[in-house]
N, C-alpha and C positions, 0 to 999 in steps of 0.2 A: 767103847770106840777103842778104836786100834791103836796100836803105839805108831803108825804110821801118820794117821789124822794128827799128833798131839806133837810130832816130831815138823812136823808146819806151820804146825801152830807158834811152836814157841820161834822157829828162826826169826833174827833180827831184821828191821825194816832197813835200807842202808839211806834212803830217803830223809828219814829222820832221825834218822845217827847227823848226818851232814848238816841237815835244820839247824838242832840243839850245838852244833860245835861251833856252825857260822855266828850266833845269838851268843851261848858264852865270849866269843872272838872280838865280837864287836864290845859288847860289855866290859869288858875288859884293855881294850882302845879307851873308851871314853873314861875310865877308872885314872888309868895311867895319865892323860890327858889334863884330868884335873886338877890331881896329883901332884903335879910339874911344877915346882918353885918356879915365880915369876921374874924377871930376869932385869936390872937396870933399866935397860937401855930400854925395854916394853913398857915398863911404869914410867917413866918420862915418856916418852909417845901418848902412852893414856892421859897424861896431865895435858900434855901440849893440844889434845885435842876435845879437852872440858875444862878450857880455862875458868878459873873464880872470880868473878865481877866483885873489885873493892869498891867498897862504901867511903865515898868522901865530906866530911861533913862542912857545912855551910855556915859559916860563921853571920851572925846578923847586923845587920846595919847599922854603922853608929847613928845615935840619935843626936838629930843634927839642932842645935840652938834655936831659939825662937826667935821670927823675924824682927827689928829695931820696929816701936812705935817711930808713926810718920804721922809729926802734926801738921796740920792742911791751916792755911791761914788763906783767910777771904782776901778776894783778889782785888785793890783797890779802882774802884769808879770812877773813869773819866769823866771830869765836867760837862755837861750837858749845856753846848751852847744855846745860845738866846736866839733867835732868828727875831728877826725886825721886818714886817710887810708892811709896805705901804696900803694904807687905806683906802678901799675900793671904793671910789667914784662911784657914784648914782647913773645910770646908762638911760639913756632916752632912745627910744625906737626910732630908729629913722624912715621915712616916707616910704612906704611899699612903692615896688616901680611894677607896673602892670604895662607888659604889651600888648600892642594890636593886631591882629590878625595880620597887617599890613607891611608888619617889617617894624624896623629901628623908633625906639620912644629914648628919648631924651630924659632922665631924672632931674627933677627939680635944683638947682645949688643953694646952699645955705651959706650960711656964714663958717668961718673956720673952728672948731672948736679949742677951745684951751683948758687946760687941766690945771687944779692948782696941786703942786705935790706937797709932802705934808713936810710938816716943819722941822722934821730933821734932816731933811737933805737940803744942803750949801753947796751954792755957784751950778753954771748949768749942769742937766740929767745927763749923766755917764751907765745910767741903770741898763743891763741886756735883757732884762726882763721885761716883756711888752707888758703892757697895761691896759686897762679895759677902758673901753670910749664910746662913743657915740660921732660920727663920723658923718661927714657932709659927702656927694658926689659932685665932682669934675665929670664923669662921663659916664653913663652907665646905658650903653645899648642894649637890647633885647632883644630876639626874636624866638616867632615861637615856632618850634617843632613839625615839619610838614606832617608829620607818623602822629604829633601829637593833636594836630588839627583835624586830619580824615579821621579819626577815631573820637574826638571830642572829650579828649583828655583836659583836665584844668584841675589846679589845687596853686596852693601857697607854700614852698617852700624857706624854710628859714637856716640861715648857712652863717657861720661863724668866721670871719677872714680876718687874715694876718694881714695887716697892708704897713707896708714900710716905710721911712720918712720920706720918700719923694713921694707917699699916696698910691703905689701898683701893692696890690694885692700879691702877698707870698703864698697864700699857705690858705685853701678853702676846704672845709669841714662840714658836713650835711649836720644841721643840730637837729631839724626836726623836717622829716620827708611830707611829701606833697600827697603820697599815694601812690604815687604812679613813679618805678624807678627810669623813665624817660626822661621825664621832669624833673628829676631829683638831678641825674647827671649833668642834662643840658645848663642846667641853674648855676652848678658849680664850674663848669668849664666854660662859660661865659664871660664871667663875674672875673674866674681868673686869667681870662687871656683878655682881656678889654677893657674892665672896668677900672676907674682910676676914682678917688678919691681926695680928700683936703687931708692932710696927715696932721696926728693929733700932735700937741706944742704941751711942752713942759720947761716954763721957767723964758719962755719966748727962742726952745728948740727945737727942732720936731723929731719926734721919736715913733717905735713900736708903735701899736695899737692891736689890739683887739676887738672888731665891732659885730654886730648880729644884724646879720643882714635880710629883710626877709623881700623873696621874688615872688609875685605872681603871678600864675597863668591863667588868665580870664577870657574866653569868649564873649564875644557882643553878641548879644542880644538873649544871652543864656539867665 
C-alpha cells in the first residue's frame, strides 16, 4: 500500500467530530441542571401543587340512655246502656185487595185496631218509634195497569206500609214482589197515593205503625 492511501485513511471526519461534540455538550447540560440546588421558592411551589390531605378522626357517638319503661293501663269500659224494647204484638194478615179489570175496588172496612202497650209505659203513648200492627182499610182503590192486562200479568205483592197518626201512608216498601216489576211498582204507587187506613191506637191515642199489606192482581177467568 502506498503512503498516499494511508494519508487519506487517517484524515479525521469533521461530521463525526461535530456529532460527538454535540452529544458531550448535551450530557454536560443535563448533569448541570440535575446537580443545580433547588431554591425555597421552587420548593414552596412544589408543595402547593401537591397538597397533603389531612386525616380527621371522628369521635364515636355518645351512648344514649335507654328509654323509660311505659306502663300501659287498661282503659275503663263505659257502662253498656240497657235497651228496653216494647214487646212486639202479634200481627194479623189484613184481607187481600183484588182489583177487577174494570177499575176501582173498595176494600172491606174492619174495626179500628187497638194495641195494648207494655206495662212499663205510663200515660199517653209518646214514643217516636213506629209499632207493628194490623190496620183496617178506610179506602183502598186499586186499578189494574193497562199494560199488565194486555200482557196477562198477575200476581200478589206484599207491601210494608208505614201509616201515620191520621191513617195516611207515608212510606211503602216492597217486602215480596209478584214477579213483575210493573205490578210491584203500580201497587206501591197506588197505596202511597190514595189508600187510607184506620190508625193504630195505644192507650186511646193514635200512633204511627207499620203494617203488612198484600195487594193481589188477578185476572178474571184465569
